[in-house]
C-alpha positions in Angstrom: -7.3 -9.1 -35.8 -5.8 -10.8 -32.6 -2.3 -9.0 -31.6 -4.3 -5.4 -33.1 -7.0 -5.9 -29.6 -3.8 -7.1 -27.8 -2.5 -4.4 -28.5 -5.0 -1.8 -27.4 -5.8 -3.7 -25.0 -2.2 -2.9 -23.9 -2.4 0.5 -24.7 -4.8 1.4 -22.7 -4.3 -0.6 -19.5 -0.8 1.3 -19.9 -2.6 4.6 -19.6 -5.0 3.9 -16.6 -3.5 5.8 -13.1 -2.9 3.0 -10.3 -1.6 5.3 -6.3 1.1 2.8 -5.2 1.4 1.8 -1.5 2.1 0.4 1.4 0.6 -1.1 4.0 1.7 -2.0 7.5 0.7 -5.0 8.9 -0.3 -8.2 8.3 -2.6 -8.7 11.2 -6.2 -9.0 10.6 -7.2 -5.9 9.6 -4.4 -5.2 7.1 -5.1 -8.5 5.8 -9.3 -7.7 5.3 -8.0 -3.7 4.0 -5.6 -5.4 1.9 -7.6 -7.9 0.2 -10.7 -4.8 0.1 -8.8 -2.7 -1.8 -7.8 -5.2 -4.3 -11.2 -6.2 -5.0 -12.6 -1.6 -4.8 -10.3 -0.1 -5.1 -8.5 -1.0 -8.9 -6.8 2.6 -9.0 -4.7 2.2 -5.6 -1.9 -0.8 -5.7 -0.3 -2.4 -2.7 3.8 -3.1 -3.7 4.4 -4.2 -0.9 3.6 -5.6 3.3 5.5 -4.8 6.2 6.4 -7.2 9.6 9.3 -7.8 11.8 8.4 -11.5 10.9 11.1 -13.7 9.8 9.3 -16.3 8.7 7.0 -13.6 6.9 9.6 -12.3 5.2 9.5 -12.5 1.5 6.4 -14.4 1.4 3.2 -13.6 -0.1 -0.2 -12.6 1.2 -3.4 -12.0 -1.5 0.1 -11.9 -4.0 1.4 -9.2 -1.7 5.1 -9.8 -0.6 6.1 -9.3 3.1 9.4 -7.2 3.9 11.0 -6.2 7.3 10.6 -2.8 8.3 14.2 -2.1 7.3 13.1 -2.1 4.0 10.3 0.2 4.1 12.2 3.1 2.4 14.0 2.0 -0.3 10.2 -0.1 -1.5 8.6 3.4 -1.1 11.6 5.4 -3.3 11.6 1.9 -5.6 7.7 1.9 -6.1 7.2 5.7 -6.0 4.7 4.7 -3.0 2.3 8.1 -2.5 1.2 6.4 1.3 2.5 4.1 3.5 -0.6 3.0 5.4 -0.6 1.4 9.2 -3.7 0.6 11.3 -3.9 1.2 15.0 -2.7 -1.7 17.1 -0.9 -3.1 13.8 2.7 -4.1 14.3 5.1 -3.7 13.5 5.1 -0.4 15.4 7.3 2.2 13.3 9.9 3.2 15.5 10.7 7.7 15.9 13.4 7.3 12.9 11.4 5.8 10.3 8.3 8.0 11.0 11.5 11.0 10.3 12.2 9.5 7.4 9.2 9.0 5.8 8.5 12.6 7.1 11.5 13.5 5.0 10.3 11.9 2.0 7.4 12.4 -0.5 5.6 9.7 0.9 2.9 10.5 3.3 2.2 8.7 6.4 -1.6 7.2 6.8 -3.0 6.0 10.5 -5.8 3.9 10.0 -8.3 3.1 13.0 -9.2 -1.2 12.9 -12.8 0.2 14.5 -13.9 1.9 11.2 -15.2 -0.2 8.2 -12.6 -0.7 5.4 -15.2 1.2 3.0 -14.6 4.4 5.2 -10.4 3.4 5.7 -10.5 3.5 1.8 -12.5 6.7 1.8 -9.4 8.1 4.1 -7.3 6.5 1.6 -9.0 8.7 -1.1 -8.5 11.5 0.8 -5.1 11.1 1.6 -4.0 11.2 -1.7 -6.4 14.0 -2.9 -4.3 16.0 -0.2 -0.9 14.7 -1.2 -1.8 16.6 -4.6 -2.7 12.9 -6.3 
């Protein structure tokens, strides 16, 4: 009986739609948003955090691995990220070449504002997903 319950649970979990996103930065605004999304938006999954400091590379924040900006497009392709999310004033700033690469990809760049609440930021993410045809 236990195996049947586990099998059914696995089937239902696979059918749950999740939207992979990549979050730029690990400073407080990104840290706070990541935690909020993990608690409140079960259909959004942060697949990577981006930071340029060498001592943070391959570390984990809220269980999410931190990567260099140079890894961004590879990660977006690997995880089929729907959104790349940047919060104004956060480091690292994306260079023009990287922004052009994002624009040419199937991933949408979304700019959030640090002065808005996490709930408002989540609303903006859902609007971006909807506009992206998700």
